[in-house]
C-alpha positions, 0 to 999 in steps of 0.5 A, a space after each residue: 322390194 325396191 326391185 321391181 324386176 326381183 318383185 316380178 321374179 318372186 311373184 312368178 316363182 310363186 305362181 309356178 310353185 317353183 320350190 327349188 327356185 324359192 330355196 335358192 332366193 333364200 339362201 341370197 343374202 341380198 333377198 329380203 322374204 319380209 319385204 313387200 313385193 311391188 304391185 306389178 304392172 300385170 296385176 297379178 296381185 292387188 297390193 303391196 304383201 310379202 312373199 309368205 302372204 302371196 303364197 298364203 293367198 294362192 294356197 301354195 302350201 309347199 312354198 308357205 312351209 319352205 318360208 315359215 321354216 326359214 329362220 329369217 322369215 317374220 312370220 308376223 310381217 304385215 302387208 301394206 294393209 297392216 294384216 298379218 300372214 295368220 289373218 290371211 290364212 283364216 280369211 282365205 279359209 286355209 285352216 291347215 295353213 293357219 295351224 301351221 303357222 301357230 305351231 311355228 309361233 305366229 302370233 294371234 294377238 296381232 290384229 287389224 282394226 276389224 280383223 281379229 284372228 280369234 273373232 274370225 275363227 269364232 264367226 266361221 265356226 258358228 256359221 260353218 255347215 255341221 257336214 263341213 270337213 273343217 269343223 274340227 280343224 277350226 275347233 283345233 285352231 281355236 284351241 291352238 290360239 287359246 293355248 297361246 294365253 296371249 289374248 285377253 279374252 274379256 277385251 272389248 272387241 264389239 260395242 262392249 262385248 268380249 270374246 268370251 261374251 261372244 262365245 257364250 251367245 254363240 253357244 246360246 244360238 248355235 242351230 246344230 248339235 255338233 257346232 254346239 258341242 264345239 262351242 261349249 268346249 271352247 267356252 269351258 276352255 275360255 272359262 279356265 283362263 285366269 282372268 275369266 275365272 276370276 271375273 266369273 268367281 267375283 261376278 258370282 260372289 257380287 250376286 250372292 253378296 246381293 241376295 244375302 243383303 235383301 234376305 231379311 226382307 219378311 213379306 210384312 217388310 215387303 208390304 211396308 216397302 209398297 205402303 211407303 211407295 219405296 220402289 227401289 226397295 221394291 225391286 231390290 227385295 224382289 231380286 232377292 228372288 223372294 217367293 212372295 205369293 203373287 196372288 196375295 191381294 193384299 199386296 196390290 190392295 197396299 199398292 192401289 191404296 198409295 196411289 203409286 203408279 210406279 209401285 204397281 208397274 214395279 209389282 206387275 214387271 215381276 209377275 204379279 199378273 194373276 187375274 185376281 190380283 189385276 181385278 183386286 187392284 182395279 177395284 181398289 184403285 177405284 175404291 181409293 179414287 186413284 184414277 191414274 192407276 185405275 186407268 193404267 191398269 184398265 189399259 194395259 194390264 187386264 186379260 180376257 180371263 177376268 174373274 166375271 165376278 170381280 166386274 160385276 162387283 166393280 161395275 156395281 160399285 162404279 154405278 152406286 158412285 154414279 161415275 158415268 165416265 169410268 163406267 164407260 171406260 169399263 164396259 168399253 174394254 173387251 178383256 173385261 169379264 162378262 156381265 150376265 143379262 140378269 146382273 145388266 137388268 138389276 143395275 139398270 133398275 138400280 140406276 133408274 130407280 135412283 135417278 141416276 140418269 147418266 149411268 142408266 144411259 151407259 148401261 142401256 147403250 152398252 147392253 144394247 149394243 151387245 145384242 145389236 152386234 148379233 143382229 138379233 132383233 128378237 134378243 133386242 125386244 126381249 131385252 127391252 121388255 124385261 126393263 119395267 115399263 115405267 122407264 120410259 115415263 121416268 127418263 125422256 132421254 131413253 127414247 132418244 138412246 133407243 132410237 140410236 140403237 135401233 138405227 144402228 147399221 146392224 139392224 136390217 130396216 127391212 126386217 118385218 119386226 123393225 117398225 114394230 119394235 121402234 113403234 113400241 119403245 120410242 113413244 
């Protein structure tokens, strides 16, 4: 409205909710109810908006109906910033007004950059309290918007997310049953929309086609994929929901034999994480000399329930191959299965008898560290006594190792047994 005096008059009529004067103005052929009101000097309004929008903002319901029912009123005439009366009604939480505008054929399709009527309704529904009196009305409002069929529910509204995606996400994360029920009904209604309906049908068809195209792969063919290090074929076969036995040690045996870290990762990502599977993989990768696979499994896939029998067998093979570096790595790992004291003593004897000095030192260190951590001098003395007396005469380095063990901070130097043990075993 170019006339500032007229703008002030209209603002005052709305402020006082004077229905009679508004009807009189609407009968004046010179009055344009769709024009923007000028911002007044008293700042009763903060921007240029139409009389209908101002009536909505000030919740003058009688005036809203008078203006909305007038044949010359454009129900979608926007404010200076492009927001429609419907957007203002939803934004202000005037749900009855929003419903009235929709029933009078206001458009739910028109949107600004950030304000989209259906998105605003879904957000209000999701964050509404279950005791909110407007909950039923919000549902009705969403239904009315969907009934217009004017919105593409698959349109990207937020970084690849559509209205349908948003409704599904809210349904999955809703915290109260009343809101879940409302969102469930909205999702079902959306799925009756022809665009969503055909999109879902095509999506399901693609999934089924994908599964059918891989169902021909038997367990033997699956092993061939592993042996050939065909990671893509492995992933596709697993996607087809085959019930390959996760406990089948031959799968991991085959994968370890190839030395392909990517193959191991593809299998473990799918759920081949059973203890026996992991330990057999570790054993196989050692046997076949695939250090990359061996280190990857030790660092990423061992668990506290690993089988001690597997561990003992693996450690024995590492000692026999005289590989002190791998032996130290395995024994340092806290998730490895526990090796019995008798088994450690047997391994120590084997190492000493076969002149495997470096492995003997590693075993000695780890065996005695366990005892030292418990601060049990008696246990340490018992462990040392269990070794053959000839050990010290065979390996000069063992004296230094024992001195290091006995000199650890965990040993109490004032213990009456300390000096006796030090003298006895470090001659």
